[in-house]
Structure formats: structure tokens, C-alpha cells
C-alpha positions as CSV (number, residue, x, y, z in Angstrom):
1,M,33.1,-36.3,-78.6
2,S,36.3,-35.2,-76.9
3,D,39.7,-35.1,-78.4
4,P,41.5,-38.5,-78.0
5,T,44.7,-36.7,-77.1
6,D,43.0,-35.7,-73.8
7,R,42.5,-39.2,-72.7
8,P,46.0,-39.9,-71.3
9,S,45.6,-36.8,-69.1
10,R,42.1,-37.9,-67.8
11,R,43.2,-41.4,-67.4
12,G,46.2,-40.2,-65.5
13,R,44.1,-38.4,-63.1
14,H,42.0,-41.4,-62.5
15,T,44.7,-44.1,-62.5
16,T,47.7,-42.6,-60.8
17,G,47.8,-41.1,-57.3
18,E,50.4,-38.9,-55.7
19,G,53.8,-40.5,-55.6
20,G,53.2,-42.4,-58.8
21,T,51.0,-45.2,-57.4
22,S,48.9,-46.7,-60.0
23,A,45.2,-47.2,-59.6
24,A,45.6,-51.0,-60.0
25,D,48.2,-51.0,-57.2
26,F,46.0,-48.9,-55.0
27,L,43.0,-51.1,-55.6
28,A,45.0,-54.3,-54.8
29,S,46.3,-52.7,-51.7
30,Y,42.8,-51.6,-50.7
31,H,41.5,-55.2,-51.0
32,T,44.4,-56.7,-49.0
33,G,44.6,-53.8,-46.5
34,E,48.4,-53.5,-47.0
35,F,48.7,-49.8,-47.4
36,A,52.0,-48.1,-46.9
37,A,52.1,-45.7,-44.0
38,I,52.1,-42.0,-44.8
39,T,55.4,-40.4,-43.9
40,D,56.9,-37.0,-44.3
41,E,58.7,-38.3,-47.3
42,Q,55.4,-39.2,-48.9
43,P,53.3,-36.0,-48.6
44,T,49.7,-36.3,-49.4
45,G,49.5,-33.2,-51.4
46,P,46.2,-31.4,-51.9
47,V,44.4,-34.2,-50.0
48,A,45.5,-32.7,-46.8
49,G,44.0,-29.4,-47.8
50,Q,40.6,-30.8,-48.6
51,S,37.6,-30.1,-46.3
52,R,36.2,-32.8,-44.0
53,A,33.0,-32.8,-45.9
54,E,34.8,-33.4,-49.2
55,R,36.9,-36.2,-47.8
56,R,33.9,-37.9,-46.2
57,R,31.9,-37.6,-49.5
58,A,34.8,-39.0,-51.5
59,A,35.1,-42.0,-49.1
60,E,31.4,-42.7,-49.5
61,E,31.6,-42.5,-53.2
62,A,34.7,-44.8,-53.2
63,E,32.8,-47.5,-51.3
64,A,29.8,-47.0,-53.6
65,A,32.0,-47.5,-56.6
66,R,33.5,-50.7,-55.1
67,R,30.0,-52.2,-54.5
68,A,28.9,-51.2,-58.0
69,E,31.9,-52.9,-59.5
70,E,31.3,-56.1,-57.6
71,R,27.8,-56.1,-58.9
72,A,29.1,-55.5,-62.4
73,Q,31.5,-58.4,-62.1
74,L,28.7,-60.7,-61.1
75,A,26.7,-59.6,-64.1
76,A,29.8,-60.2,-66.3
77,L,29.9,-63.9,-65.2
78,R,26.5,-64.3,-66.8
79,D,27.7,-62.7,-70.0
80,D,28.8,-65.2,-72.7
81,E,31.5,-62.8,-73.8
82,D,33.4,-62.6,-70.4
83,D,36.1,-65.0,-71.8
84,Q,36.7,-62.9,-74.9
85,V,36.7,-59.3,-73.7
86,T,39.0,-57.7,-71.2
87,R,37.2,-55.5,-68.6
88,R,38.5,-52.3,-67.3
89,T,39.9,-52.0,-63.8
90,P,37.1,-51.2,-61.4
91,L,37.7,-47.5,-60.9
92,S,34.7,-46.4,-62.9
93,A,32.8,-43.2,-62.0
94,P,29.3,-43.1,-60.5
95,A,26.2,-43.3,-62.5
96,T,26.1,-41.5,-65.9
97,T,29.9,-41.2,-66.0
98,E,31.4,-42.3,-69.4
99,L,34.7,-44.1,-69.7
100,P,37.5,-42.8,-72.0
101,A,37.5,-44.5,-75.4
102,P,40.2,-47.1,-76.0
103,P,42.8,-46.4,-78.7
104,A,41.3,-49.0,-81.0
105,G,38.8,-51.7,-81.1
106,G,35.6,-49.9,-80.3
107,I,33.8,-49.1,-77.1
108,R,32.5,-51.5,-74.5
109,A,29.8,-50.2,-72.4
110,T,30.0,-50.4,-68.6
111,P,27.2,-52.4,-67.2
112,P,24.4,-50.4,-65.7
113,A,25.2,-51.7,-62.2
114,A,28.5,-49.9,-62.2
115,R,26.6,-46.6,-62.5
116,S,24.2,-47.2,-59.6
117,V,24.4,-45.1,-56.4
118,A,26.6,-46.8,-53.8
119,S,26.5,-46.7,-50.1
120,R,29.2,-45.5,-47.7
121,P,32.1,-48.0,-47.1
122,A,31.8,-50.2,-44.1
123,P,33.5,-48.7,-41.0
124,S,36.0,-51.5,-40.8
125,S,37.4,-50.7,-44.2
126,L,37.7,-46.9,-43.8
127,P,41.0,-46.8,-41.9
128,A,42.6,-48.9,-44.6
129,L,42.3,-46.2,-47.3
130,I,45.7,-44.7,-46.9
131,L,47.4,-43.0,-49.7
132,G,50.4,-44.8,-51.2
133,A,49.4,-48.4,-50.2
134,S,50.2,-51.2,-52.6
135,R,49.0,-54.7,-53.1
136,S,49.1,-57.4,-55.7
137,D,46.9,-57.0,-58.7
138,T,45.5,-60.4,-57.9
139,G,43.9,-61.7,-54.8
140,G,41.2,-60.3,-52.6
141,V,40.9,-59.1,-49.0
142,G,40.5,-62.0,-46.8
143,G,40.2,-64.3,-49.8
144,R,36.9,-62.7,-50.7
145,G,37.9,-59.8,-52.9
146,P,37.5,-59.8,-56.6
147,E,40.1,-61.6,-58.7
148,L,41.8,-59.2,-61.3
149,Y,43.4,-60.6,-64.4
150,D,46.9,-59.4,-65.3
151,Q,46.9,-56.1,-67.1
152,E,49.7,-54.4,-68.9
153,R,51.0,-50.9,-67.9
154,D,50.4,-48.1,-70.2
155,P,53.5,-47.9,-72.4
156,L,52.9,-44.2,-72.9
157,P,52.2,-42.8,-69.4
158,V,50.8,-39.3,-69.2
159,E,52.4,-36.8,-67.0
160,D,50.0,-34.2,-65.5
161,P,51.5,-31.4,-63.4
162,D,49.5,-30.5,-60.2
163,A,48.5,-26.9,-60.3
164,D,48.5,-26.6,-56.5
165,T,51.8,-28.4,-55.5
166,G,53.8,-28.2,-58.7
167,R,54.4,-32.0,-58.7
168,V,54.1,-34.0,-61.8
169,L,51.5,-36.8,-61.6
170,T,52.2,-39.8,-63.8
171,D,49.4,-41.9,-65.3
172,E,50.6,-45.5,-65.5
173,A,47.1,-47.0,-65.8
174,P,46.9,-50.1,-68.1
175,A,46.5,-49.4,-71.7
176,A,43.9,-52.1,-72.2
177,P,40.9,-50.6,-73.9
178,E,38.5,-52.2,-71.5
179,P,38.8,-53.3,-67.9
180,A,39.8,-56.8,-67.0
181,A,37.1,-59.3,-66.2
182,V,36.3,-59.6,-62.5
183,V,35.2,-62.8,-60.9
184,H,33.2,-62.1,-57.8
185,H,30.3,-63.7,-56.1
186,D,27.9,-61.2,-54.5
187,H,24.9,-62.3,-52.5
188,H,23.1,-59.3,-54.0
189,A,23.4,-60.5,-57.5
190,D,19.8,-61.6,-57.9
191,D,18.7,-58.1,-57.2
192,H,20.6,-56.6,-60.1
193,A,21.1,-59.4,-62.6
194,D,18.4,-58.4,-65.0
195,H,19.9,-55.0,-65.4
196,H,23.1,-56.3,-67.0
197,A,21.8,-58.8,-69.5
198,D,23.0,-56.8,-72.5
199,D,25.8,-54.4,-73.4
200,H,25.0,-51.0,-74.6
201,G,27.3,-48.5,-76.3
202,H,28.1,-45.2,-74.8
203,A,29.2,-42.0,-76.4
204,D,32.5,-40.7,-75.1
205,H,32.2,-37.4,-73.2
206,D,34.7,-34.7,-72.9
207,E,35.5,-35.0,-69.2
208,P,34.3,-37.9,-67.0
209,P,33.9,-37.1,-63.4
210,A,36.9,-37.8,-61.1
211,H,36.9,-41.1,-59.3
212,P,35.3,-40.7,-55.9
213,A,38.5,-41.6,-54.1
214,W,40.5,-39.0,-55.9
215,D,40.6,-35.2,-56.1
216,Q,41.3,-33.3,-59.3
217,T,45.0,-33.8,-58.9
218,G,44.8,-37.5,-58.2
219,G,45.2,-37.2,-54.4
220,L,43.4,-39.9,-52.3
221,D,41.1,-38.6,-49.5
222,V,42.4,-39.8,-46.1
223,I,39.3,-41.1,-44.5
224,G,40.9,-41.9,-41.3
225,A,41.7,-38.2,-40.7
226,D,38.0,-37.4,-41.0
227,A,37.1,-40.0,-38.4
228,E,39.9,-38.7,-36.1
229,E,38.7,-35.1,-36.4
230,E,35.2,-36.3,-35.7
231,R,36.3,-38.1,-32.6
232,G,38.1,-34.9,-31.6
233,R,35.0,-32.9,-32.1
234,R,33.0,-35.4,-30.1
235,G,35.6,-35.3,-27.4
236,R,35.4,-31.5,-27.2
237,K,31.6,-31.7,-26.9
238,A,31.9,-34.4,-24.3
239,R,34.4,-32.4,-22.3
240,A,32.1,-29.3,-22.6
241,R,29.2,-31.4,-21.3
242,A,31.3,-32.8,-18.5
243,G,32.3,-29.3,-17.6
244,K,28.7,-28.2,-17.4
245,T,27.9,-31.3,-15.4
246,R,30.7,-30.5,-13.0
247,K,29.4,-26.9,-12.7
248,R,25.9,-28.2,-12.1
249,R,27.2,-30.7,-9.5
250,A,29.2,-27.9,-7.9
251,R,26.0,-25.8,-7.7
252,R,23.9,-28.7,-6.6
253,P,24.8,-28.6,-2.8
254,I,24.0,-24.8,-2.7
255,T,20.7,-25.4,-4.5
256,I,19.8,-28.2,-2.1
257,V,20.7,-26.0,0.9
258,V,18.7,-23.1,-0.4
259,S,15.7,-25.4,-1.2
260,L,15.9,-26.9,2.3
261,L,15.9,-23.4,3.8
262,V,13.0,-22.3,1.8
263,L,11.1,-25.5,2.7
264,A,11.9,-25.0,6.3
265,G,10.6,-21.5,6.1
266,I,7.4,-22.6,4.5
267,V,6.9,-25.3,7.1
268,G,7.7,-22.9,9.9
269,G,5.2,-20.4,8.5
270,I,2.5,-23.0,8.3
271,V,3.2,-24.1,11.9
272,V,3.2,-20.6,13.3
273,G,0.2,-19.6,11.3
274,G,-1.7,-22.7,12.4
275,Q,-0.9,-22.0,16.0
276,W,-2.0,-18.4,15.6
277,L,-5.2,-19.4,13.9
278,F,-5.9,-22.1,16.5
279,T,-5.3,-19.6,19.3
280,K,-7.8,-17.2,17.6
281,I,-10.4,-19.9,17.2
282,N,-9.7,-21.7,20.5
283,P,-7.9,-19.1,22.7
284,V,-5.7,-20.5,25.5
285,A,-7.8,-20.5,28.7
286,E,-5.9,-18.2,31.0
287,D,-7.0,-18.3,34.6
288,Y,-6.1,-16.7,37.9
289,T,-5.5,-18.8,41.0
290,G,-7.0,-18.5,44.4
291,Q,-10.0,-16.7,45.9
292,G,-9.0,-13.2,44.9
293,T,-8.6,-10.0,46.8
294,G,-10.4,-6.6,47.3
295,D,-14.0,-5.9,46.5
296,V,-15.9,-5.0,43.2
297,Q,-19.5,-4.9,42.2
298,V,-20.6,-6.7,39.1
299,R,-24.1,-6.4,37.6
300,V,-25.7,-9.3,35.9
301,A,-28.3,-8.1,33.4
302,T,-31.6,-9.9,32.7
303,G,-31.2,-12.5,30.0
304,D,-27.4,-12.7,30.2
305,S,-25.9,-16.0,29.1
306,L,-23.0,-17.7,30.9
307,T,-20.6,-16.4,28.3
308,A,-22.0,-12.8,28.7
309,I,-21.6,-13.1,32.5
310,G,-18.0,-14.3,31.9
311,R,-17.2,-11.3,29.7
312,T,-18.6,-9.0,32.4
313,L,-16.4,-10.6,35.0
314,V,-13.3,-10.3,32.6
315,E,-14.0,-6.6,32.1
316,A,-14.1,-6.1,35.9
317,D,-10.8,-8.1,36.3
318,V,-12.6,-10.7,38.4
319,I,-11.4,-13.5,36.1
320,A,-8.6,-13.7,33.5
321,S,-10.7,-15.3,30.7
322,T,-14.2,-16.6,30.1
323,G,-13.1,-20.2,29.3
324,P,-12.5,-21.5,32.8
325,F,-15.6,-19.8,34.2
326,V,-17.9,-21.1,31.5
327,D,-16.4,-24.6,31.8
328,A,-17.0,-24.6,35.6
329,A,-20.6,-23.2,35.1
330,Q,-21.5,-25.8,32.5
331,A,-20.4,-28.5,34.8
332,N,-22.6,-27.2,37.7
333,P,-26.4,-27.4,37.1
334,A,-26.9,-24.8,39.8
335,S,-25.4,-22.1,37.5
336,T,-28.8,-21.8,35.8
337,G,-30.1,-20.2,39.0
338,I,-27.9,-17.1,38.7
339,Q,-30.3,-14.1,39.0
340,P,-30.0,-10.7,37.6
341,G,-28.7,-8.1,40.0
342,V,-25.6,-6.7,41.5
343,Y,-23.0,-9.1,43.1
344,G,-20.2,-8.3,45.4
345,M,-17.1,-10.0,43.9
346,R,-13.4,-10.0,44.5
347,L,-10.6,-9.1,42.0
348,Q,-8.5,-11.8,40.2
349,M,-10.4,-14.9,41.2
350,S,-10.2,-18.2,39.5
351,G,-13.1,-19.2,37.3
352,Q,-14.3,-21.8,39.7
353,A,-14.1,-19.4,42.7
354,A,-16.0,-16.7,40.8
355,L,-18.8,-19.2,40.1
356,D,-19.0,-20.3,43.7
357,L,-19.3,-16.7,44.9
358,L,-22.1,-15.9,42.4
359,L,-24.1,-18.9,43.7
360,A,-23.7,-17.9,47.3
361,P,-27.0,-16.5,48.7
362,D,-25.4,-13.4,50.4
363,T,-23.3,-12.3,47.4
364,R,-26.0,-10.6,45.5
365,L,-26.3,-6.9,46.4
366,F,-29.9,-5.8,46.2
367,S,-32.8,-4.6,48.2
368,R,-35.7,-7.0,48.0
369,V,-39.1,-5.3,48.6
370,T,-42.4,-7.1,48.9
371,I,-45.5,-5.0,48.2
372,P,-48.7,-6.7,49.7
373,E,-52.0,-6.7,47.9
374,G,-54.3,-3.8,49.0
375,Y,-51.4,-1.4,49.8
376,T,-52.1,2.3,49.1
377,V,-49.5,4.5,47.4
378,T,-48.6,6.0,50.8
379,Q,-48.0,2.5,52.2
380,V,-45.9,1.5,49.1
381,L,-43.7,4.6,49.4
382,D,-43.1,3.9,53.1
383,R,-42.1,0.3,52.4
384,L,-39.7,1.3,49.6
385,S,-38.0,3.9,51.8
386,E,-37.6,1.4,54.6
387,S,-36.3,-1.4,52.4
388,T,-33.9,0.5,50.2
389,D,-32.8,3.3,52.4
390,T,-34.2,5.8,49.9
391,P,-35.4,9.1,51.4
392,I,-39.2,9.3,51.6
393,A,-39.2,12.7,50.1
394,D,-37.4,11.5,47.0
395,L,-40.0,8.8,46.6
396,Q,-42.9,11.2,47.1
397,A,-41.4,13.5,44.5
398,A,-41.1,10.7,42.1
399,A,-44.7,9.6,42.8
400,A,-46.0,13.1,42.1
401,D,-44.5,13.1,38.6
402,T,-46.9,10.5,37.2
403,A,-46.1,11.5,33.6
404,S,-42.7,9.9,33.9
405,L,-43.9,6.6,35.4
406,G,-45.4,5.0,32.3
407,L,-49.0,4.9,33.4
408,P,-51.6,3.7,30.9
409,S,-53.5,6.3,29.0
410,W,-56.8,5.5,30.8
411,S,-55.3,6.2,34.2
412,T,-56.5,9.8,34.5
413,G,-53.1,10.7,35.8
414,Q,-53.6,9.1,39.2
415,L,-51.0,6.7,40.6
416,E,-53.3,4.9,43.1
417,G,-54.0,1.3,42.1
418,F,-51.2,1.0,39.5
419,L,-48.3,0.0,41.8
420,Y,-48.8,-3.7,41.4
421,P,-48.3,-5.8,44.5
422,A,-45.4,-8.1,44.1
423,T,-41.8,-8.7,45.3
424,Y,-39.1,-6.6,43.8
425,D,-35.3,-6.6,43.9
426,F,-33.7,-3.2,43.6
427,E,-30.0,-2.8,43.1
428,P,-28.1,-0.3,45.2
429,E,-28.0,2.3,42.4
430,T,-31.7,2.1,41.5
431,T,-33.4,5.6,41.6
432,P,-36.9,6.3,43.2
433,T,-38.4,6.9,39.7
434,E,-36.9,3.6,38.4
435,M,-38.5,1.8,41.4
436,L,-42.0,3.2,40.6
437,Q,-41.6,2.7,36.9
438,R,-40.8,-1.0,37.5
439,M,-43.9,-1.4,39.6
440,V,-46.2,0.3,37.0
441,A,-44.7,-1.8,34.3
442,Q,-45.5,-4.9,36.3
443,F,-49.1,-3.8,36.5
444,T,-49.3,-3.3,32.8
445,Q,-47.8,-6.7,32.2
446,E,-50.3,-8.5,34.5
447,T,-53.4,-6.7,33.2
448,A,-52.4,-7.4,29.7
449,S,-52.1,-11.1,30.5
450,I,-55.8,-11.2,31.4
451,D,-57.0,-8.9,28.6
452,F,-58.1,-6.4,31.2
453,E,-59.2,-3.6,28.9
454,N,-61.3,-5.6,26.5
455,R,-63.0,-7.6,29.2
456,A,-63.9,-4.4,31.0
457,A,-65.5,-3.0,27.9
458,A,-67.4,-6.3,27.5
459,I,-69.3,-5.7,30.8
460,G,-70.0,-2.1,30.0
461,R,-67.3,-0.6,32.2
462,T,-64.2,1.4,31.6
463,P,-60.8,-0.1,32.7
464,Y,-60.5,2.6,35.3
465,E,-63.9,1.8,36.8
466,V,-63.1,-1.9,37.0
467,L,-59.8,-1.2,38.6
468,T,-61.6,0.9,41.3
469,I,-64.1,-1.9,41.9
470,A,-61.2,-4.4,42.2
471,S,-59.5,-2.1,44.7
472,M,-62.7,-2.1,46.9
473,I,-63.0,-5.9,46.6
474,Q,-59.3,-6.2,47.7
475,S,-60.1,-4.1,50.8
476,E,-63.3,-5.9,51.9
477,T,-62.2,-9.5,52.3
478,L,-59.2,-11.6,52.9
479,Q,-60.7,-14.7,51.4
480,D,-60.1,-15.1,47.7
481,A,-63.2,-17.4,47.4
482,E,-65.4,-14.5,48.6
483,R,-64.2,-11.9,46.1
484,V,-66.6,-12.9,43.3
485,D,-69.5,-12.6,45.8
486,V,-68.3,-9.2,47.0
487,S,-68.0,-8.2,43.3
488,Q,-71.7,-9.4,42.8
489,V,-72.9,-7.2,45.7
490,I,-71.1,-4.1,44.3
491,Y,-72.5,-4.6,40.8
492,N,-76.0,-5.3,42.1
493,R,-76.0,-2.2,44.2
494,L,-74.7,0.0,41.4
495,A,-77.4,-1.4,39.2
496,Q,-80.2,-0.7,41.7
497,G,-78.9,2.7,42.7
498,I,-78.1,1.7,46.3
499,P,-75.1,3.2,48.0
500,L,-72.3,0.8,48.3
501,G,-71.8,1.4,52.0
502,I,-68.2,0.2,51.9
503,D,-66.4,1.6,55.0
504,A,-63.0,1.0,53.4
505,T,-63.6,3.8,51.0
506,T,-64.4,6.2,53.9
507,A,-61.3,5.1,55.8
508,Y,-59.2,5.8,52.6
509,G,-60.8,9.2,52.2
510,L,-60.0,10.0,55.9
511,G,-56.6,8.4,55.8
512,K,-57.5,6.1,58.6
513,N,-57.4,2.4,59.2
514,G,-60.9,0.8,58.8
515,N,-60.9,-0.5,62.4
516,D,-60.4,3.0,63.7
517,L,-63.5,4.6,62.2
518,T,-66.0,6.2,64.4
519,T,-69.7,6.9,63.9
520,A,-68.9,10.4,63.0
521,D,-66.4,9.2,60.4
522,L,-69.0,7.0,58.8
523,Q,-71.3,10.0,58.6
524,S,-68.6,12.5,57.4
525,D,-69.0,14.2,54.1
526,N,-66.0,13.3,51.9
527,P,-65.8,12.1,48.3
528,F,-64.9,8.6,49.4
529,N,-67.8,8.1,51.8
530,T,-69.9,5.5,50.0
531,R,-72.4,5.5,52.8
532,N,-73.9,8.8,51.8
533,R,-72.8,8.9,48.1
534,L,-74.0,6.9,45.2
535,G,-71.7,5.2,42.7
536,L,-67.9,4.6,42.8
537,P,-65.3,6.6,44.7
538,P,-63.2,9.0,42.6
539,T,-60.1,6.7,42.5
540,P,-59.1,3.3,43.4
541,I,-58.4,3.0,47.1
542,S,-55.5,0.4,46.9
543,S,-53.4,-1.8,44.6
544,P,-55.5,-4.9,44.0
545,G,-54.0,-8.2,43.3
546,A,-54.7,-10.7,40.5
547,P,-57.7,-12.4,42.3
548,S,-59.5,-9.1,42.9
549,L,-58.8,-7.9,39.3
550,E,-60.3,-11.2,38.0
551,A,-63.3,-10.9,40.4
552,A,-64.0,-7.4,39.2
553,L,-64.1,-8.6,35.6
554,A,-66.2,-11.7,36.4
555,P,-68.5,-11.4,39.4
556,S,-70.7,-14.3,40.6
557,T,-74.3,-14.2,39.6
558,G,-77.2,-13.7,41.9
559,D,-79.2,-11.2,43.8
560,L,-76.9,-10.6,46.8
561,L,-77.1,-7.2,48.3
562,F,-75.5,-7.6,51.8
563,Y,-72.5,-9.1,53.6
564,V,-71.2,-8.9,57.1
565,L,-68.2,-10.3,59.0
566,E,-69.1,-13.6,60.5
567,D,-66.0,-14.8,62.4
568,A,-62.5,-13.9,63.3
569,E,-61.1,-15.9,60.4
570,G,-62.5,-13.2,58.1
571,N,-65.4,-15.1,56.6
572,H,-68.5,-13.1,55.7
573,F,-72.3,-13.8,55.7
574,F,-73.9,-12.9,52.3
575,T,-77.7,-12.3,51.9
576,N,-80.2,-10.4,49.8
577,N,-82.5,-10.0,52.8
578,I,-82.2,-6.9,55.0
579,D,-83.5,-8.7,58.1
580,D,-81.0,-11.5,57.8
581,F,-78.3,-8.9,57.3
582,N,-79.3,-7.0,60.5
583,A,-79.3,-10.2,62.6
584,A,-75.9,-11.2,61.3
585,R,-74.5,-7.7,62.1
586,Q,-75.7,-8.0,65.6
587,R,-74.0,-11.3,66.0
588,C,-70.8,-9.7,64.7
589,A,-71.1,-6.9,67.3
590,D,-71.8,-9.3,70.1
591,A,-68.7,-11.3,69.2
592,G,-66.6,-8.1,69.3
593,L,-65.5,-8.6,65.7
594,G,-65.7,-4.8,65.1
595,C,-69.1,-4.7,63.6
596,G,-70.8,-1.5,64.5
597,A,-74.4,-0.5,64.3
598,G,-75.7,-0.6,60.8
């Protein structure tokens, strides 16, 4: 228990504000909203020095106290003793706060509702809490406030000096031992009614907490100042945000310009890169104009495509690019007839003009040489020299070097019979060795196509023997149909050991034409005279063609042993009877066909 002498001081701090305003007057002014304005003559004292947090907290506690008191008044209406007991002015402390004991008459407990936690005052009521306001002890704000019964002033007010300001604070709170009864209708009454059914006594404590609306010296917290400062702080923040926004807006045009420049650079890069890539994939088809000037030789190799020919023309500066030439060639079916060889072209021609010149028959620069069937090596060399303007000595030297000509291994090193009869095109720069190599290669290709070597072995002959027989067949008749019968006669005579008696071999050995042979020539002793020698001559006597090669591999069957020229067309009479042969030979001689005595 605290000393009763301390109660005036405590009550003074709770009932009297600065300037001597009693708590009852303040509460009445609070409910009516009629506060006196604060002036320089009415300083607020320590309230002005409180922190914003303290003032805000005090205001919240004041509103909580007000709501708690209203609930207490409603509970008091239900109490049967409301008419007999005087309640204390509703400036009670929050929950667990004990009221000072009255001078006499005992203690009346404050209803529990008065001690409950209260909420912050409504915003509309905060500006009204101004220190020094006064109002009537009766009546409510807007006619809804609690009705306070008249209470007497304390006949013995307590003066309490303020330690901070030096002013003396006077406690004029009512001396009634208990607060006056309050009549108030609260729509929250049902929520708290059962908490106030009975009164309970409280032990008096030494120092109850100060009223939420007062500081330790009795000064009232100015809630309006807190709101004003809060608005100021918000204003400063708003101005700071506005400044940042203005800065961002000021920077925005520059950012937009930079972004546009970057975007333009990217787009430009894409366009330029795309054009470069398209040019690499599909280069622009540059082209010269006109028919060109000057002269230049261009070689078209075997197997060249149109694009390859176009590249060759570009390298020689005949055309500017392959595109126009290839386009023109693809549009002209005759372009497939471009042959390998050397062509005389002009410099800086259009693609179309270059194609036209390649297709012209006299543009190709080459020497075309036709080697007939049955030509000897000597005759072949003469023909090459005449057709290509190659010196005969150069050709003879090349023919003597058989090792460099590509002869087959079974050739025994002899060139005769291996220069295959055909038509050849030789470019201006072709050497004699290259010419002969090409003709030997053609022989190898043709014999390989008929399986020459294996078929020769199948009939019991070497390839070289069959080639020699084919060369004799080639010389004995001009009729392809007779070649198999000539081949039969040769094989039958070889089989029976009869001399072949082919005058073409004698003429070859003597280096003469068959029509120029004399009786002495036919009786001469030379290796190629098959009249007086058995078997085959030492070498082939000419270059046989394909029909003679085939006839040598596959002669006709029979017992033929003789043949003689029968007419001027070159047909022969074949027989196995010697008498028939002699009669036919006489008829040939009588006809002047060149048949001599047998």
C-alpha cells in the first residue's frame, strides 16, 4: 500500500494539465471539440519536447482509454448500484492500473472493461486534442458523448512543481472518492457485458501509470503536431521521388536516342551482313559486253562441266564471271556438244558471245587425224606428220622409244599392230610421243573391251599371235564378211603345216605395195615371205581394225584352204580343192585383176 499523502500529488498529475486546466474540463472540451487555441501565452511545456513516437503512443492510449470508459459506463447501467455510487471521472489508466484510494468510504473497483486494451482514436478526433481546451462537464460531442454528473472540485488541491520547466502544476480534480456515473450507449456493449457483472476490490498501488494523454508533468500530447510532421516527412519523400522522376524524365530523351542509335546500328549490321552473305552465296553475275577483242587459246579438258568451262574462261579473261555463261549454256541444248580441245577465243566477251564462239565449228583449234585400218607404222607416222605439221624425224624418234609408249607387256617391244586405227584430234601443243601414246592407249581400250587376251588363250594362241593373224586378215580382204573365212583358211593351213602363201606379208617384208610385187619378190628369201616359210611372220604387218581382231579370235568353221580374187569389187572365191583354186586364179588373171600365176 502507498502512503495516502502521496495521492494528491498523483491525482494532480492525472487531473490537472499545464495552465491549471482540470481533467474534467479537458474531458468536457474533448467531447465537445471546443479546445482553446494554443498561444505563446499558453506554452505547452514539456509536451513540445516529447518525441513523435511518444506523442503518437499517448494519443493512441488516450483513445483507448476513452473507448474503455464508454464500455465501463454501459456496464454500469446494468449495475443495480449505479444510482447509489458516484463513479470516478473517466481518466483511468490502461489495464492493470490501480486508482488512488478515496479519503474515506472504501474502494470501488474499476470495471474490467476500463482496463482493456484500447485502439487508436479516430482520425477525425485527433486534431481536437489541443492542450488547454475547456468544455462543460456535462453534455457530449454531437449529442452522443457520455453524460457526466456534477462533481465537486478538490477543496485541497495539490501543487506539484514541474522539474523541467519550473512551473507549479495544480491538481483540482474532484475530491469524490469514486468517479461519477456515466450514461452511455455503446453498440459494442454486448461484447463486454458479461465482464462487468460484479465489482471487485483492488489493492492500492504506490504509483499508478500516468494517463495516456499526459506526460509525467501533466502536459497533454499535441497529436496534431505529430500528424503535421508526418505530412511534412511524406512531403519531403514525395518531393524526393518527384526529383528523381524529373531526373529520369530528363535522362529519358537521351536514353531513347541512344537506344534508337543502337537499334539502327544492329539493323544496319544485319542488312549489310545479309547482303554480304547473299553475295557470297549468290554472287552478282558480272558480265562483259560485246564480242571481245584480241585472241587467246582456251583448252577444254575431257569431262569438264559447264561451270568448269566457265571458270577456265574467267581465268583467261574471256568472260567476267561464270554466271552469265552458264545461264546461256543451260538455255541452249547445243552446249552439250562442246568437245574437248583447244579453242580460239577473244578477250572480254559477254557470256552469250563466248558460248556462241565455242559452238562454232571453226573455233576449235586441233589437228584431226584419221588412221585407216591396215596402216603400217610407217604409214601412220607419215599421216601424223602431214596432218599436224610435226617433223617426221620427231615422230620416228618417238616410235623408236617403245618403252615410253605404254605397250602391253606381251608386245615383245614391237610397235607394229598397236597403233589402233581411228580418228584422233590433236591440239597444237601435242608432242609426237603424246600422239603415239594416245593411239596405243586406244588399242588397249578396244582389245580390253573384247577380252582379247583371255579369248586368245582359249583357242591356244598367244595374244601376239592372234594380233599377227588379225593383221594378215586385215590386209587380205576389204570385205568384213569374208574375214572369218580368211581366218579359217589361215588356221587350217597352220594346223596342216601348209605355208600360208599370203603375198601381203612378202610385200610388208620388202616394203612394197602388194600390187607391185614381182615373181622374184614372191620367191625372195625374207622372214616375211610366207610362200617359202611355214608359220606366222615375225610381227604383225599392219594395224588391224575391230572386225579383223574379232575374226582372228573366232574364225568360221570348215575345211577351206584356198581363196582367190574373184572380181573388181574385192570379193574372193573360197575352196578346199586345189583344182578349183587354180581355175579361179586363171579367171582372175584373165580379168586383169592382178592375179599372177600360182
